[in-house]
N, C-alpha and C positions, 0 to 999 in steps of 0.2 A: 544487534546494535546496542552498545552500552548507553547509559543514561545521558552522558555528556554529548555523545554523538546525536542522540535524539533531540536534545536542546539546540544543538548547532543546526541540525536539519530543519527544525521548526523555524528558527530565526532566518535561515537562508530562504526557505519557501515563502515566508511572510514578505521578505525583501523583494523576492522575484514577483510575487503577486502585486505588491505595491508599485514596483517599477513598471510592470505591464499597465497598471492604471495610469501612471504618468504618461506613458506613450499614447494611450487613448485620449487622455486629456489634451495633450499637445495636438494630436491629429484632429481632435474635435474643436480646436480653437478656444479652449477654456480660458478663463481669466488668469492672467499671469500669476497673481498672488496665490490662487488656488493650486496652480501647478507647483509653485515654489514650496508651498506648505506640504504637499504630498511628496515632493522630492526630498524635503528635509526629513520626513518620516522614513523614507528609504535609507537615507544616510544613517539615521539612528539605528535602524534595524541591522544595517551592515556593521556598524560599530559594535553592536551587541554580539553579532556573530563572530566578529574578529576577536572580541574578548573571550568568547568561548574557545576559539581556536588557540589563543595564547595560553589560556588556563590549562587546556589539555596538553599543550606542548610542554609547559613547565612541569605539570604533574606526571608526565611520562618521560619524554626525551631528556629533559634537564635532570630529573631525578635519577634516571638510569646513568647518565653521564657522571653525575655526582658520586654515585656508588663506585664507578670505575676510576674516577679522578683523572689526573694528568691532562694530556692534550685534548681529549674528547670534551672534557668539562670546559676547558679554555675556549674551544670552538663554539660550544653552545652559548657561552657567556657573550662572546663576540657577536653571534647571531642575534641574541636578545637585545643587546645594546643597539645594533643596527636597525632592527625592526622598531624599537621604541623611539629612536631618533626620527625615523620616517613617520611614525604615527603622530609624534609631537608636531611635526611640520605641516600636518594636514588640518 
C-alpha cells in the first residue's frame, strides 16, 4: 500500500470509529449537542478522506490523461468539475 493510500485508510478508519461512537451516543440517549459535535467530527474526517481521494485522482488519473491528451483528458476534466460542483453544494 502506498503512502497516499495509507493516509486515506487512516482517515476512513477514524471516520468509521467516530461514526460508530455517534450511533452509540444516539442509542444511549446522549445530549443532542454532544451528538452533533461528534457528528461534525465525522464530517470533518470524511472531508479529509475525500481530499485524499481527490488528490490521488489528480496525481494519477488526471496526470495520465494529460500525458495522452485528447478525449480522455477532456473526460477527466468534466469529471473533476462535476465532483467539485457537488462538493461545493454540500
